[in-house]
N, C-alpha and C positions, 0 to 999 in steps of 0.2 A: 746513285755510286756515291760512297764516303770518300771524302778527300783524304789523301794520305800527305802527313807532314812529316819529314825528317827532322829531327832536331839534333844538331850538333853542338854539343856543351861538355866539356870537361867539369864543370862543378856538378856534382851529384844533387845536390839540394836545389839548383836552378833547372837542371834537368827534370827532375821529378815535378816541379813544379808547374813548368811548361806543358809536359807529358798531362799532368791529371786535369789542367785547365782544359788543353783541347779535346781530351777524351770525355771531360763533362760537358763538353759542347757539340759532341758527335763526329769528332774528326778521327781519324784512324792516324796513329803514330808509332815511327819508328825511331830509334835513338842510337846515337853514335858518341862514344866517350873522347874522340880526337879527329881531326880533319882526316888522317890516312883511313880510318874506319869509316867514316863519312862518305867520301869518296867511294869507296866499296860499296857500301849500301845504297847510295843513289844510283850507281851504273847498275845495280842488281835490281833493285825494287823499283826504280824510277817513279819516286813519290811526284806529287803534283805541286809542292812547295817545300823550300829547305829553309830553316832558322839556324844561323849559324854564329856562335860566339866568335869574338876577335881575341880575345887575349886567352890563347891556349897553348900548352907545351906543345914542342915539337912543331909540326903544320899548324901556323896560327890561322886566324879567319881572312886575313887579306891572302895568304898563301893558298888556301882554300879555295877563294874566290876567283883567284888566277887561273888554277887548274880546273876548276869546275867551269867556267866560261869558256875554256879551251877546249872543252871536251865535246866533240861533233852529238854526241847522244844528250848531254845534259843542258849545255848551254841555253837552251830554250826555257828551262824551269825557273821560275822567280825565285830568287835567294835574296833574304832577308837578313840583315846583321841585327844580332840581339847584342847589345853591350852597353857596358858602364861609360864608355867614352861619350861625353855630354859636353865637352868644351866647345867654344865657337870654332869653327871651320872642321870640326870632326864629322858631321854629318857629310859635309861636301866633299871630305877626303873619302871616307868611305865609300859613299855613291861613286865617286869616280874610278874606285879599284874593282869595280863589277857587280856590287851589290844593287837590287831593285829596289830595295826600302831599309828602313832603319827603325829599329823599336829600342828605347833605353830601357837600362837596369836602374834602380831596381824595377822590377815588373810590378805595375798595378795590372791586377787581373781583367778587371774591365776594360780598361785601354788595350790590354795586350790582345785578349780576343778580338776585340774590336777592328783591330789592326791587321791580324791576321786572316 
C-alpha cells in the first residue's frame, strides 16, 4: 500500500516541490491550498501523514494543528510542520502546539524526503 501524504501549503511553488519530491519517491499525495481545505481533505481522505505550513492566510498552521489534534478521527495521524521559522525556540514552540515533527524551509530535497 502506498503512503498517502496531505500537503497543506499556500505557496504554489513550495506545494508543487513537495508534491514532486514525494511522488518521485513513491508516495501518493493530496494537496490543500489552506487550512480549511486541508481539514476537509484530511477528514475525507484520511492520509497517513500531513505536512503543514505555519504561515498561511486565514487559518494558519498553528490553528490547523489545534483543530486537527482535537478531531476524534484525525488526532492520531502524524502532523509535521514545514516552515521557515528556524529561530531559537521556534522548534519547541511549534512542537508544543501539537505538531509531531518539524522540517525547515527552504526545503533541501534529500533531507526533506529522508525526514518524511
